[in-house]
C-alpha positions in Angstrom: 4.9 -80.6 -19.6 6.3 -79.5 -22.2 3.8 -78.1 -25.0 4.1 -79.9 -28.3 4.1 -77.5 -31.5 1.0 -79.1 -33.1 -0.4 -81.1 -30.3 -2.4 -84.2 -31.1 -5.8 -84.4 -29.8 -8.2 -87.5 -30.0 -11.9 -86.6 -30.0 -14.3 -89.3 -29.1 -17.8 -88.8 -31.1 -18.2 -87.1 -34.3 -21.8 -85.6 -33.3 -23.2 -82.3 -31.6 -19.8 -81.6 -29.7 -17.5 -83.8 -31.9 -18.2 -81.0 -34.9 -17.3 -77.9 -33.1 -14.5 -79.7 -31.3 -12.7 -80.5 -34.9 -13.4 -77.0 -35.9 -12.1 -75.3 -33.2 -8.9 -77.5 -32.6 -7.9 -78.0 -36.3 -8.7 -74.3 -36.7 -6.0 -73.4 -33.8 -3.5 -75.8 -35.4 -4.1 -79.0 -33.7 -4.0 -82.5 -35.3 -7.3 -84.4 -34.6 -8.0 -88.1 -34.5 -11.9 -88.2 -34.1 -13.7 -91.7 -33.5 -17.4 -92.5 -34.0 -19.2 -96.0 -34.6 -22.5 -94.4 -35.9 -24.0 -92.9 -38.9 -25.4 -89.9 -39.8 -29.4 -89.8 -39.2 -31.8 -87.2 -40.4 -33.1 -86.5 -36.8 -29.3 -85.3 -36.2 -29.1 -82.6 -38.7 -30.8 -79.8 -36.4 -27.8 -80.1 -33.9 -25.1 -81.6 -35.8 -24.6 -79.0 -38.3 -21.3 -80.0 -39.5 -23.6 -82.9 -41.7 -25.7 -82.2 -44.6 -29.0 -84.1 -46.3 -26.3 -85.9 -48.3 -24.3 -87.3 -45.3 -27.3 -89.3 -44.3 -25.9 -92.8 -43.8 -22.6 -92.0 -43.9 -19.8 -92.9 -41.3 -19.9 -89.9 -38.9 -16.4 -89.7 -38.2 -15.6 -90.0 -42.3 -18.1 -87.3 -43.1 -17.0 -85.0 -40.3 -13.3 -85.6 -41.6 -14.5 -84.8 -45.2 -16.0 -81.3 -44.0 -12.8 -80.6 -42.5 -11.4 -81.1 -45.7 -13.5 -78.7 -47.4 -12.4 -76.3 -44.7 -8.6 -76.6 -45.8 -7.5 -78.8 -43.1 -7.8 -82.4 -44.6 -3.9 -83.0 -43.4 -5.2 -82.6 -39.7 -8.2 -85.0 -39.5 -8.0 -88.7 -39.1 -11.2 -90.3 -38.8 -11.7 -93.8 -37.2 -15.1 -95.6 -37.4 -15.0 -97.5 -34.5 -16.4 -97.2 -30.5 -13.8 -95.9 -27.9 -13.6 -99.0 -25.6 -11.2 -100.9 -23.8 -10.3 -103.0 -27.3 -9.8 -99.7 -29.2 -8.5 -97.0 -26.6 -5.2 -97.5 -27.0 -5.0 -97.5 -31.2 -7.3 -94.6 -31.0 -5.7 -92.2 -28.4 -2.5 -93.8 -27.9 -0.3 -91.2 -29.5 -2.8 -88.4 -28.3 -1.4 -85.7 -26.0 -4.9 -84.9 -24.9 -8.1 -86.8 -25.2 -11.5 -85.2 -25.4 -14.9 -86.7 -24.6 -17.6 -85.5 -26.6 -19.9 -88.6 -26.7 -23.6 -89.1 -25.5 -22.6 -92.0 -23.4 -21.8 -91.7 -19.5 -20.3 -94.9 -19.7 -17.9 -93.8 -22.8 -17.3 -90.6 -20.3 -16.4 -93.0 -17.4 -13.7 -94.8 -19.8 -12.0 -91.8 -21.4 -11.2 -90.6 -17.9 -10.1 -94.1 -16.7 -8.0 -94.5 -19.5 -6.3 -91.2 -19.5 -5.9 -91.4 -15.6 -4.4 -94.9 -16.3 -1.9 -93.7 -19.1 -1.0 -90.3 -17.5 -2.7 -88.4 -20.1 -4.7 -85.1 -19.9 -8.1 -85.0 -20.9 -11.3 -83.2 -21.1 -14.9 -84.6 -20.6 -17.9 -82.7 -22.0 -21.4 -83.1 -22.0 -24.5 -81.2 -23.5 -28.3 -81.5 -22.6 -31.3 -79.1 -23.6 -29.9 -75.5 -23.3 -26.5 -76.3 -21.2 -23.6 -78.6 -20.6 -20.5 -79.4 -18.9 -16.9 -79.4 -19.3 -14.4 -81.1 -17.0 -10.9 -81.0 -17.0 -8.6 -83.7 -15.9 -4.9 -84.2 -15.7 -2.4 -87.0 -13.8 -2.5 -86.0 -9.9 -6.0 -84.2 -9.8 -9.4 -85.3 -9.0 -10.9 -87.4 -11.9 -14.1 -87.8 -13.7 -15.0 -90.6 -11.6 -14.0 -88.8 -8.4 -17.2 -86.8 -9.2 -19.5 -89.3 -10.5 -18.5 -92.6 -9.2 -20.7 -94.8 -11.4 -22.7 -94.6 -14.8 -26.3 -93.6 -13.6 -29.2 -95.6 -14.2 -31.6 -93.2 -15.4 -29.3 -90.5 -17.1 -31.0 -88.7 -20.4 -29.5 -89.0 -23.6 -29.7 -86.6 -26.3 -32.3 -88.3 -27.7 -34.6 -88.4 -24.9 -34.3 -84.8 -23.3 -33.6 -83.5 -26.3 -30.2 -80.6 -27.2 -30.5 -76.9 -28.8 -28.0 -76.8 -31.6 -26.5 -73.4 -30.0 -25.7 -75.2 -26.8 -23.3 -77.8 -28.9 -21.6 -74.9 -30.3 -20.8 -72.9 -27.2 -20.0 -76.3 -24.8 -17.8 -77.9 -28.1 -16.1 -74.3 -28.1 -15.4 -74.3 -24.5 -14.4 -78.2 -24.4 -11.8 -77.4 -27.4 -10.4 -74.4 -25.5 -10.0 -76.6 -22.0 -8.2 -79.1 -24.2 -6.0 -76.7 -26.2 -5.1 -75.1 -22.7 -3.8 -78.8 -21.6 -2.2 -79.5 -24.6 0.1 -76.2 -23.7 0.9 -77.5 -20.4 -1.5 -75.7 -18.3 -3.5 -77.8 -15.9 -4.6 -74.8 -13.5 -8.2 -75.9 -14.2 -7.6 -80.0 -13.8 -9.9 -81.5 -11.2 -12.7 -79.1 -12.0 -15.9 -78.7 -14.2 -17.2 -75.6 -16.0 -21.2 -75.7 -15.7 -23.1 -73.7 -18.4 -26.7 -73.7 -16.7 -28.9 -72.4 -19.3 -28.0 -70.4 -22.5 -31.2 -68.7 -22.3 -30.6 -66.7 -19.4 -27.8 -64.2 -18.6 -25.9 -66.4 -16.1 -22.1 -66.5 -16.4 -20.9 -70.2 -16.2 -19.6 -71.2 -12.8 -16.6 -73.5 -12.1 -16.6 -76.2 -9.2 -13.3 -77.7 -8.1 -13.0 -80.8 -6.0 -10.6 -82.8 -4.5 -9.7 -86.7 -5.1 -12.1 -89.0 -3.7 -10.3 -91.6 -1.2 -12.0 -94.1 -2.2 -12.0 -93.5 -5.9 -11.0 -96.7 -8.0 -9.6 -94.7 -10.7 -7.3 -92.6 -8.6 -6.6 -95.2 -5.9 -6.8 -98.5 -7.8 -4.8 -100.5 -5.1 -7.0 -99.1 -2.4 -10.4 -100.3 -4.3 -8.7 -103.7 -5.1 -7.9 -104.3 -1.1 -11.5 -103.0 -0.6 -13.0 -105.8 -3.0 -10.4 -108.8 -3.1 -11.0 -111.4 -5.7 
């Protein structure tokens, strides 16, 4: 894969992770398409530092794009006030070199990974909770996000349920941006692995777990899944 001079990166989610992602990516010269269906709420402000009280009630994607404009990179950010799903994915990320999930939805994370593998795109799936988080890097031919997490968990806590420290969003968002930029440069050395930041309150170095493709994964091996469950 040749590295584009100014890659286009689709960012799914304009909240706690979306803000640091967009700031870091645009500062590195990337063009960003950011999507989010939600509006800014007062409770978001402690961890979504790209927003101010004046943004409450505004579409998150548009408010984040306006903040980018104040930082002098208005020409590098396009905002889409929509959810990333099967009906919108191609319009949002179809022209992107890399797609990054920074949403708070396990279902969306799996969908981003599925879409990226189906279309041969490099991708990053990031998550943050409490004091830590994870950054998964994916590319065609490597283990995918669904190889690791087969299905959406029934009892996965959300940020609203479990809480998130604002600093954790900044750290994980920055690491996700670094992973996305590496993939955009053509460096897929970390594809098929997940970087885990256990707890920012403790002096533990992040750890990276690598894993192989799961033989029954319906994303990596859709024909096997179809044969196993014929209609």
